[in-house]
Every structure is written in C-alpha cells, then in structure tokens.
N, C-alpha and C positions, 0 to 999 in steps of 0.2 A: 350699802352698795351691794348690788347683785353679783354673784360670781359669774365669770364668763361662761358661755355655753360650752358643752362638751366638745364641740368641734374646734374650739380655739386651740392655738399652739401651746397655751399654758397647760391644757389638759388634753394630751393626745389620746386618740381613740385606742382601745385595748389592742386591736390588731396592729395599729401603727407602733405601739410601744413594744409589742412582741417582735415585730419585724426589726425594730431598731436594736433590741437586745441581741437578736440572732446575728445581725450584721456585725455588731461589736465583738461577739464571741468568735465569729469566723475570722475577723480581722486580727484579733489577738492570737488565734491559733496559727494563722499564716505568719505573723511576725515571729512567733516563737520557733516555728519550724525553720524559717529562713535564717534565724539567728544561729541555730545549731548546725545547719548545713554549711554555713559560711565560716565556722570557727577555724577550720584548718586552712581555708583559702585566705582568711585574714592574716593568719600567721605567715602564710606564704608571701602575701603582699608586703608585710613588714620586712620579711627576709630579703625579698627582691629589691625593695627600695633602699634598704640599708646597705645591701651589697653593692648596688650601683653607686651610691654616694661614697661608700668606703673605698672601693677600688679606684674611683676617679680622683679622690683626694689623697692626702698623705696618710690617712688612718690605716692601721694594720687590720688584718682579719680579726684579730682578738678584740680590738676596740669596736669593730663593726658588730660583733656578736654581743658585746657588752651594751652597746647602744640598743640593739634589738630587745634585750632583756628590760632595759629601762623604759623603752617605749611601750612594751607589753604591760608592765606594771602600771604605768600611767593610764593606759587604756582600761585596765581592769578597775582601777579606782573610779574612773569616770563613768563607765558603762556598767552599772550594776543592773542585773537582770532579775526578772521575776521567774523563779523556777517552779512555782506552784503548778502551772499548766504542764510543765515538762515531766514532773514526777507523776502527775495524774495520768499523763499519756503513757508513761512507762508501765504503770500499774494496770492500766486498761489493756495494753498489749500483752502483758503477762497473763492476765485473766482470759484474754481471747484465745490464747494458745490451747486451753482445755477443749474448746470447741473443734479445733483442728485434729486433736489426738483421737486415736481409735478408742471407742467406748469400752471395749473389752479389756483394755490394758490400762493399769494405773501408771505405768511408766511412759515417759516421752520417747517416741521413736527417734532414731538418729536421722541425720539429714538425708542420707541415701534412701531411706525408706519413706521419707516425707514426700519426695518428689514422684513417687510411683503410685498410681491409682490402684487401690485394692478393692475388688468387687466381692460382695458377700455372695457366696454360693448357695446359702440357705434361703431360697425364695419360695419353696414349696413345703409339702408336709413331710414325707419321708426323706431319708438321706439320699437314696438313689435318685428319686424324683427331683430333689433339690439340685443335685449335681448336674443332671441332664438339662434342667431348665436354665441353670446358670451358664452352661456351655452354649446353649442356644441363644441366650441373650447376648453373650459376648460376640457370637458370630454375626448377629444382626447389626452390631454397632459399626459406624463408619470409621475405618482406620485413620483417615485423614483428620476427622473431627476429634478423635481421641488423642492424636498426636498434638494437635493444637491445644487441647485442654491440658495435656501434660506439660506442654511448654509454658502455658500461662501460669500453671501452678508452680512450676520451677522458678519462673521469674518472680512470682509473688513471694515465695519462700526466700529467694536470694535477696530481695529488697528488705524483708524482715530481718534477715541475718546481718545485712549491712547496717541497718538501723542500730541494732544492738552492738555491732562492732565499733560504732562511732560514739559510744557512750563512755569510753575510757579516755583518760589522759595518757598520752604516749610520750615517753621521754626522748629527748635527743641524746646522741652519744657524745661523750666528753672528748672532743678533739682539742679543746683549749680549756684552761683552768680559770674560773672566775676569780678576779682579784679581791673580791669582798667575801671570800669563802668562809672565813671564821666568824664574821659578823652577821652575815645574811643568809646562811645556808645551814640545813640539817643534812646528816648522812645516815642512811639506813642500810643494814645488811640485806641484800636482796635474796629472798629464798628461790631456790631452783624449783621449777614446777610449771603448772599451767596457769597463766594469767587469766583471770575471769571476773565477770561482773555478777555479783550476788544480789538478788532481789527477793525480799520476803514480803508477801502480801496475800490477803484472803485465805489464810490458813495453809500456806505452802511456801517453800523456798526453792528458787530455781537459780542455778549458776550457769552462766553462758561464757564460752571461751572467747578469745579475741576474734575468732572467725564468726562469732554470732550464734553458733550452734550450741545446743544444750549439752552441758557436761553432766549435771545431776539435777534431779527433781526429788526433793526430800523434805523431811520435817526437821525444823531447827528451833532452838530456844530463842531466836530473834523475835522481836515483837511482830505479831501477826504472821509468824512463820510456821505455825503448827495448827493442828486441827482444833485445838481448844481456843484459838484466837483467830478470828476470821475477819477482822477489820480490813478495809481496803487501803488504809494508810500504810505506805511501804517503808521498808528499810533498804537502803542501797549502799553497798560496800564494794570497794576495789580490793580484790584478794588474789593470792597465789595459792593454788591447791597442790599439796605434795602427797602423792599416792603412797609413799613409803610409810608415813605415819598417819595417813588419812586425816589431815588437818588443813583447814583454811587459814592461811596467815594474812591478816588484815593490813594492807598498806595504807588505805585511806577510807574515810567515811564521808559520803555525800548527802545522805538523808537518814534521819532516825525517827521512826514512827510518824512519818508524814511531815516532819519538819526539815526543810532543805537547808543545807549549809554549803552549797557549791560556792557562794560568794564570800565565804569566810576565809580568813587567811590560814596558812598551814598550821600555825601554832594552835589555833582554836580547834581545827578539825582533828588534829592528832590528840589533843587533850580529850576530846569527845571519844575518840577510838578507845582510849584506855579507861575512861570513866564509865562510859555507857556499857562496854562489854563486861565490866566488873559487876554491873547491876543484874545481869541475867546469867543463868547457869549454862554458859556456852563453852566452858573450858573442859567439859567431860561429856562422854557419850551417854545417852539415855533414850528413853522411849520417845521423847519429843525432840531429840537432838542426835541425829545420826552421825554427824561429823563434828569434830572439835574445831573451835575457832580460837585463835591466839593473835594478839597484836604484835607487830614487828617492832623490835626495840629501836628507839630513835636517839641520836646523839647530835650535839652541836658540832659542826664541821671544823673544830679546831684540832690541834695536834692530839690532845687527849681523846677526843671523840673519834678521830681517825684510827688511833691505836686500838680502841675498844672494838670498833666495828670491823677492823681488818684482822686483828690477831685473836680476839676471843672467840670461843665457841658459843653459838646461839641456839643450839638444839635442832638445827636443820641444815641441810646441804645448801651452801651458798652458791649464788650465781652472779657475783659482782657486787658493787656498791651502788646505791641510789642516792643522788644528791637532789634536794628540792629546796627552793627558795622559801624563806620564812613568810614572806608577804604574798605569795602567789595564791590566787584562787584555784579551784579545781577546773581547769580549762579543758573542755572536750577537744580531742584531737592532739596534734603534735604541739609540744610546748618547750621553748628554750629555757624556761624556768624550772625544768625538771631534767636531770641529766643522769645517764647510766654510764658506769665505768667498770671495766673488767681487766683482769690480768690472769696469768696462768695459775696463780695460787687460789684466787677467789672463784674461779669458774672452770668447769671442765670443758666448756665450749667457748674458750677465749677467742679462737678462730673458728668461724662457721665451717662445719664439715658435714658430710652426709651420714657418716657412721660414727662420728665422735672421736675418731682416732686418725684416720688418714686425711691429710690436707691435699686437696686437688691442686693441680698446677695453675689453673685459671680461677679467678674469683667469680662466683656466681651471685646473682641477685634477682629479685622479683620486682618488676616495674610495670607501669601501665603504658600500653601502646594505644595512642589515640588514632582516630580515623585519618588524621593528616600525616601519620607516620612519626609523630613525636613520641619519644620515650621519656616519661616523667616519673618522678619519685613521689613520696607521700606529701612533700611540701609543694607539689606541682612545679618542681624545679626541672627544667629540660636537661636531661642527661645526655641525649643524643637524638639522632633521627635515623629511621630505617625505612626501607621500602620492600615490597614483595619481589621486585626484580633482583635486588641485591641479595635477598635471602634465598629465594627459590624453594621455599618450603610450602607444601600444600596445606599444612595444619596451622598456618599463621592466621590469627584472628585479631582484627583491629577492634579498638574500644574494649579491651579486656586486659587481664593480667597475663604477662608472659615471663618466662625465665630467660635471662641473658647472662653472658659471660663477658668480663672485661679483662684487659691486660694491664691497665694502669689508669692514672688520672693525670690530665694535662690541663694547661691554661690556654684559652683561646686568645685571639688578638686583643679583645677588649678585657682581658685578664679575668675572665670567668672560668671556673672549674667545670670540666666535662669529662665524661668517661672516654678512655682510649681503647680502641680495639673492641667496640661494642658488637657482640655477635649474638644472634638469636639462637636459643638452645631448644626450648620446648614450650608448649602452652603452660600457663600457670595452674596451680592446683585449684580444683573446684571448691575446696574447703577453705580457701583463703579469700578474704574480702579486700584487704588493703595492701598496697605495695610497700617496699622498703623505703626508709627515709634516706636522704642523701648523706646525713651525718653518720648513719650506720655504714653505708658504703665506704665513706672516707675512713671511718674508724677501722673497718676490716682491712682496708688497703694498708693502713699504717701498721696494723697488728701483724700482718704477714711479713712486714719488713722490720718488726720490733722497734717501731718508732712512735708508739702511743705514749701518752703521759704515764709515768710510773707513779707508784705510791710515794716515792721520795720527792718527785716533782710536786705532787699535790700537797705534801706536808710542808715543803718549803714555802709555797704560796700561802698556805694557811698560817704559818708562823709569822710571815711578814705582812699579812694583809692589814694589820692595825698601824703600820708605819707609813710615813710619808714616802712618796716615790723616790726622793733623793736619799732616803735613809735605808732603802732596801738593798741588801747584798746577799750573795749566795751563802755567806758565812753566818747569817743571822740565826738560822735554825740550829747551828752547831754550838751556839753559845749556851744552850740548855742541855745538860747531860742526858735528861730523859728523852729529849728529841733526838740526840745522837744515837741513843740505844734504839729508838724507834726506827731510825733510818737503817741501822745495821740489821734489825729484824726484817 
C-alpha cells in the first residue's frame, strides 16, 4: 500500500503542524492565566453561595464556614492543575526584570524609582558638552508625550507588582474555631516581619513583598540561586523576613528546583520544607548565601501542640498563630483552609494601630471602591456603597483602593453582615495592591471589644474535637490536669 500524500490529514503540512502547536500553546497559557486570576473570585463565589444558603436555613454561621471548607477541599481534589506553565511564567518574569533595571547598578531599584524615566546625560564626548546636549534633548521632548509614557510605564509596573502580589496564599482570620481542629489542622507560630515570595532562578534570588515590590535581590544557597548555579529551574518559597536577625523564616514551599508541589497536601509540602532545606547550606551566612533561611516549627493542633506553639520560645518575635488544614493545597489568594489568630500575648499588633501603641477611636480599613460606588473586600464581599455626593472629596478615585473608617458591623434585612458608619478617609497607599479581607475587618471589630476567640476557647475545642457532639461539654478539657495547667497559663 502506498502512503497517503503529504497533503492528507494523516500527514499535515509542516506549516499547519506549527500553527496547530502554536494555537495549543496559546490556549494552554490562556487557561492557566484565567485559572490563577479567578482563584480568589472562586473562593468568593463559594463564600457567597454558602452564606446565602446558611442564613436562609437553620444553619449557623459556624456551620456555613465549615461547609465552605469542605467544599473547597472537594474542589481541590477534583480540579488538579498543571503548574508547570505557571512556574515557567514566574521564572521568565523574574529574568525579565534584569532588562528593566539600570545597567550601571547591580541592585534593583525601589518602586518609586522604577516609575520615573531617567535620561542618560552622557550623549557626547566631554562632560560639559554631554550635559548641554542632554539638557537640549530634554527641552525638545513633548511634555504631553512624556507624561503618557510615564503613565504607561507606571501602569505596566503596577500590573507586574499585582501579579506577584497574587502568588501567595492569604489566610482568613479566625472568628470561629473549626470543630475538627485536633484531627485535621496544624498550628505554626507566626513570625513577625515582612511576608514575601522568594524565587531563586538563573543564578540569583529575589524576594518580593505582599505589595509585589522587590525586598531583596541577593545570592542564596537555594538551588539556582547563586552565580555558580544558573539553571532556569526555579525554587519558590513562602517566607517571612525578620530584619532583627536577618533571617527568612520559611512558612511553605511551592516549588523546588523546577518541581512544583502546589497541588500536594500540607503534610507533604511541610515535610519538603524541612528535608530540602537540610540538604543545602542555607542555615548560615556565606559568600553565596547573604541571608539565613530557617523553617518555622509545625505542631499538630491538639492541646500539646497549642501549648508548645503558644508558650515556648521559638527564636523569633511572634505575631500570632497560623492554622492550616492538613489536606489543603497551596491555594493562591484568600483561603478559608488557612487561618490566622492573634492575642495580646502573641502579637504586638493585636489591634491595628498606626504607631503600634495608640488605638484610634474609629476602626480603619483599606477596601476597593468600584466604578459603581460599591466598596468591596478581598473576597469581593460588598461591605457598603458610597458616592461622590455623600463624600464631597476631590481626591476620591473610583476603581482603586481607598481608606475607610467604620463605627461597627450590622446585619441587613436579609441577615447579611455589612459595615456600619462607612466613611471615606483618604486614597489608598500606592505601595499596596490588595484590599483587606472581610474576616480581618470582623476580627479587628471583635478585638476592639475583647470578643475574639481566646486560646482557652481554642484549647477547649481542640480537646473535644474527637468526641461525638452529644459527648462534648465545657468540662471535658478540665479532666486532664495538663490541660487545666495550660488554661491557667
């Protein structure tokens, strides 16, 4: 039998095959980008649907939040993603940053300098001639065109910063205690410092703050993070940087030497944090390691684990406790399977203040103001509505982050929570990319009234989580002498 001619569908022409591969690649990239853009909005949709069902039925708010966690875990098991394209995109964006930086400096400029166009004055031979020609060139430029160019560059840099700001998993604040705490959760002492995303690739290591701006550009002992190892395969870590001891404390690990583990459960990811960091000389400073790296200790969230994480010293200044579900994946955006809790003992900033000491009369928060006048949180939860007529402020900018103050939290007629006394205060900080979450606003509202869950409440739930509902009593935790001592402490 003769083979079919080259024009047959069995043997596509070379140009047709290349076109097909290109279309498949573009489609894969679009799906990947859409998947990560919608991560927070999907969580918001789950929150909204669960809230609607919960308030309309007999279920309590606590049961509604528990249902949200179960639904998210089920969705994670069903929708496993391919993160290869994502980590490749991250590595390419980190490498692309070198082309934007000034060639005369090895350090990365801060965001304020990145948005300003700097013209080289050395365009001629001598120093005086160069200076004169540079001034003449600037005078001939169109101011309006230069302003548009600066605005485009500012917008480009802001999009880049927002992209990196959305590469972290943000915890909700613990306003209720999960009933399966001892069986299904870990607890970590949360270091005080700058939360950041650390990426090592192509012979350098870059850390970016929650705002997306660069914190440090340095050499590290992480794979491909120093000049002697220039492979493009990245390492991606979730860290907290403490300037007092110049140490990066590793909260989580998402990728190691090009191998992504976003879709692995917490137990496996944390096992890799301790095992992989022990394989490299990352615990002390050196020529190829400017800052120390150390894993954050992890405990099972039973009464013993709570005592160790709450009472023991861990070698760093604490800023509350972090609770994370054992089965959750590393979900980009806000996740109800990761919770943060604080009190006055574990955090110097238990209540948000401007100077760390004086508490203002009105609670302030940063929220997103849409073009329609809706004020929304990070979950896209509508906190309230506002209009320029009611504000009367000339600096009010829609479709941006703004600072607001509230006097309280109330329930609407359909039994949904909203902010009371919402008042516009000022434009949001240019260095900030994401608004506050509604759970943070609610936690701070309760903290000002000393109504947040205490460590005693958490210990009681943890001690009784293995019992059936009809066996749980407030006296269960007191049956164990060590638990009683823990409560007294």
